[in-house]
Structures are given as C-alpha cells and as structure tokens.
C-alpha positions in Angstrom: 0.0 0.0 0.0 1.3 3.5 -0.9 2.0 5.8 2.0 2.4 9.3 0.5 -0.3 11.4 -0.8 -0.3 13.8 -3.8 2.8 14.4 -5.9 6.5 14.3 -5.0 8.4 17.6 -4.7 11.0 18.8 -7.2 14.4 17.4 -6.1 12.8 14.7 -3.9 14.3 11.2 -3.9 11.9 8.5 -4.7 11.9 4.7 -5.0 10.7 3.6 -8.4 10.2 0.2 -10.2 10.8 0.0 -13.9 7.6 -1.2 -15.7 8.4 -0.5 -19.4 11.4 0.4 -21.4 11.5 1.9 -24.9 14.5 3.0 -27.0 14.8 6.4 -25.4 13.1 6.2 -22.0 11.9 4.0 -19.1 8.6 4.3 -17.4 8.4 3.5 -13.7 5.8 3.2 -10.9 6.5 5.4 -7.9 6.4 2.8 -5.1 5.7 5.3 -2.3 2.8 7.0 -4.0 -0.7 6.0 -5.1 -1.0 5.3 -8.9 1.8 7.6 -10.0 4.2 7.0 -12.9 7.5 8.6 -13.7 9.7 8.7 -16.8 13.5 8.4 -17.0 14.7 9.9 -20.3 17.8 8.2 -21.8 19.8 11.4 -21.1 19.1 11.0 -17.3 20.0 7.3 -17.1 23.7 7.6 -16.4 26.5 10.2 -16.0 27.9 9.3 -19.5 26.8 8.8 -23.0 24.1 6.2 -23.2 23.6 4.4 -26.5 21.4 1.6 -25.2 19.3 2.5 -22.2 18.7 -1.2 -21.5 22.4 -1.6 -20.4 21.8 0.8 -17.6 18.1 0.3 -16.6 16.5 -3.2 -16.1 12.9 -4.1 -16.3 11.1 -4.7 -12.9 14.2 -3.5 -11.0 13.9 -0.9 -8.2 16.0 2.3 -8.3 16.4 5.5 -6.3 15.7 8.4 -8.6 15.5 12.2 -8.2 12.5 14.1 -9.3 13.5 16.7 -11.9 10.1 17.9 -13.2 6.6 17.7 -11.9 3.5 18.7 -13.9 0.3 17.6 -12.1 -2.0 18.9 -14.8 -0.3 16.7 -17.4 0.3 13.9 -14.8 3.9 14.1 -15.7 6.9 13.3 -13.5 10.4 13.3 -14.9 13.1 11.3 -13.0 16.8 11.1 -13.1 19.2 8.4 -12.0 22.5 10.2 -12.9 21.7 13.1 -10.4 21.6 10.7 -7.4 24.8 10.5 -5.5 25.9 7.2 -3.8 25.4 8.8 -0.4 21.9 9.9 -1.3 21.1 6.5 -2.7 22.2 4.7 0.5 20.3 7.1 2.8 17.1 6.8 0.7 17.2 3.0 0.8 17.6 3.1 4.6 14.7 5.5 4.8 12.6 3.3 2.5 13.3 0.2 4.6 12.2 2.1 7.7 9.0 3.2 6.1 8.3 -0.4 5.0 8.7 -1.5 8.6 6.4 1.4 9.6 3.7 0.2 7.1 4.0 -3.3 8.6 3.4 -1.8 12.1 0.4 0.1 10.8 -1.0 -3.2 9.4 -0.7 -4.8 12.8 -2.4 -1.8 14.4 -5.3 -2.0 11.8 -5.7 -5.7 12.6 -5.7 -5.1 16.3 -8.3 -2.3 16.0 -10.5 -4.2 13.6 -10.3 -1.6 10.8 -9.1 -1.7 7.2 -5.6 -0.7 6.2 -7.1 2.2 4.2 -8.8 3.5 7.3 -5.6 3.1 9.4 -3.7 5.2 6.9 -6.4 7.9 6.8 -7.0 8.0 10.5 -3.5 7.5 11.8 -0.8 7.2 9.1 -1.3 10.3 7.1 -1.6 12.4 10.3 1.7 11.1 11.6 3.3 11.7 8.3 2.1 15.2 8.1 3.2 16.0 11.6 6.6 14.3 11.6 7.6 14.0 7.9 7.4 10.2 7.8 5.5 7.4 9.4 8.4 5.7 11.1 9.5 8.9 12.9 5.9 9.4 13.9 5.7 6.0 15.5 9.0 6.6 17.3 7.7 9.9 18.7 4.4 8.5 19.8 6.1 5.6 21.5 8.2 8.2 23.5 5.1 10.3 24.2 1.7 8.6 23.8 -0.1 11.9 24.6 0.7 12.9 21.0 -2.2 10.7 19.9 -4.7 13.0 21.4 -3.0 16.1 20.0 -3.3 14.5 16.5 -7.0 13.9 17.0 -6.7 10.1 16.8 -9.7 8.5 18.4 -9.2 8.0 22.1 -10.6 4.4 22.0 -7.5 3.4 20.0 -4.9 5.0 22.1 -4.2 2.1 24.5 -3.9 -0.5 21.7 -1.6 1.7 19.6 0.6 2.4 22.6 0.9 -1.3 23.5 1.9 -2.3 20.0 4.5 0.5 19.7 5.9 -0.4 23.1 6.5 -4.0 22.0 7.9 -2.9 18.6 10.4 -0.3 19.7 12.2 -2.2 22.3 15.4 -0.3 22.9 18.6 -2.2 22.0 21.5 -2.1 24.4 24.9 -1.5 22.9 28.4 -2.0 24.4 31.2 0.6 23.9 34.6 -0.9 24.5 38.2 0.2 24.8 41.5 -1.4 25.8 43.7 0.5 28.3 47.5 0.1 28.7 48.6 1.4 32.1 52.2 1.5 33.3 53.7 2.9 36.5 57.2 2.3 37.9 56.7 4.0 41.3 56.7 1.8 44.4 53.0 2.2 44.9 52.3 2.0 41.1 49.6 -0.7 41.5 47.6 1.5 43.9 47.8 4.5 41.6 46.6 2.4 38.7 43.8 1.0 40.9 42.7 4.5 41.8 42.4 5.5 38.2 40.4 2.4 37.3 38.1 3.0 40.3 37.3 6.5 38.9 36.1 4.9 35.7 33.9 2.4 37.6 32.3 5.3 39.5 31.2 6.7 36.1 29.3 3.5 35.3 32.0 1.7 33.4 32.9 -2.0 33.8 36.7 -2.6 34.1 38.3 -6.0 33.7 41.9 -7.2 33.8 43.3 -8.7 30.6 47.0 -9.2 31.2 49.6 -6.8 32.4 49.6 -4.0 31.5 46.2 -4.3 29.7 42.7 -3.6 31.0 39.4 -3.6 29.2 36.8 -0.9 29.8 33.2 -1.3 28.8 30.1 0.8 28.9 26.5 -0.5 28.2 24.2 2.1 26.7 21.0 2.6 24.7 22.3 5.8 23.1 25.7 4.8 21.6 26.1 8.0 19.5 26.0 10.3 22.5 27.6 8.0 25.0 30.6 7.2 22.8 31.7 10.8 23.1 31.2 10.7 26.9 33.1 7.4 27.0 36.1 8.9 25.2 36.0 12.0 27.3 36.3 9.9 30.5 39.2 7.9 29.0 41.0 11.2 28.0 40.5 12.4 31.6 42.1 9.2 32.9 45.1 9.8 30.6 45.4 13.4 31.9 45.0 12.3 35.6 47.5 9.5 35.1 50.2 11.9 33.8 49.8 13.9 37.1 50.7 10.9 39.2 53.3 9.3 36.9 51.1 6.6 35.4 51.5 6.2 31.6 48.0 5.6 30.2 47.1 4.8 26.6 43.9 3.5 25.1 42.4 2.3 21.9 38.7 1.8 21.0 37.7 -1.8 20.3 
C-alpha cells in the first residue's frame, strides 16, 4: 500500500520500479505513491553517453531516482538516475526500509483495531506523516510520548492498543562501547595508583576488567551509543590526563 499522498516535490528522492522500457526512456511506478508513474529519459539514465538504455536500466528493478520535473496537470513526473549520489542512494534505501517497517506496524495496528488498512492510513498514518515527515519517525515519537495521539485527534478508544503495539515494537537495544587500556607505573605504589584511576572509571558507570599486564578492558553499556561514545572517550582522556599527574602512563584504543 502506498503511504504518501499527492505528488512528489521537485528534487525529492523516490523509490521507483521500472515497468516499461523503450529505446529512449523508461517508465516507472513510484512505489511510495498511489497510482503515480514517472519517466526516466535516456539522457538521465547515467552520467555518461548512453547508446542503449537497457544496459543501464533493467525491467522490474527498483531504483532510487531524483524528481527533476513535476506537472500535475499533465500527470507528468520526470526522473533522473544520474543526479543521485551514492550517499543519497544509500540514505534513501535506509529511509525506505524504515518506512516499509512502519507500514508493517500500521497493518498490525489496523488488525488489532479491527479496521481496514485504508482506514488506518487515513485516521493514523497520514496524520503522523504530516506532523513528523514520515510514518516511522511518527511512531517513534508516539512511543516516547503517547499523549501525542490526542493532540493529533486520533480516536481515544484506539490510544491504548496503539501504545501497547508500539511499546512492543520499539524495544530499545543495548549496545556496548569498549576500549583497551594500557597502564604503566614504575613507582613503588604503582599498583595502587593504577587501581585508583580504574576505580574512577567504575564510579562513572564503566565496567573494568583485567586482561593481562599492563592491559585492561573498559566497557560501557548504553542505549544511546552516539551520545555516550563521546562521553566514554572524554572519560578515557580524563584518565590519561590524571594519570600523567601521578606518573602513570595511560594509553587507550577503541575496540
């Protein structure tokens, strides 16, 4: 089932499936839209001279394309493959896979509520998309703050069921951030100095384990790896600095 309404915007990246190929163009269905077709002219198939379009575009294959012209009155949408960078293509596929997962979640919600998928899209899906830009992000935000359902005028009798389904779906994964420490001290109480530095790490929620002299492993469990990796490294850098003050040579490497 298509998720998006209306027509795509100029410059938008879309997922399309090739349905027909002629000598000079390929016609594609826009997989995220309802009953929309786009055309890729031979000049937009690749970033070099194209003599045979069929060498670059295959029938029934999905592509990431960029919208280069939209004419709703003529029901005309021109697409380009050559204007899509590798990074844009990768990001769009990731976004598309998330949206496919979101559509699957919406199907589960529709079944639980005893309504049709069309009704679920009209009453829930399109409202979330309009508010948050895409359905997957909408579900994430509602899972964090279920009161959003009321603000979006979604029927109150559905709130509990939707919240329970999202809670089961968006179970936060736990990640481990790891580093290996090398700590050397030639002072008479060197072991005690090293122990003090390691205890400081443990006070900040990190798990420290002995590997073999002079190596130690430091681990942090987190549900927010992007933010906590920076915090993790700041703590390690702090230990390096503190170690230098008490004649302990500290080095680390991320694992």
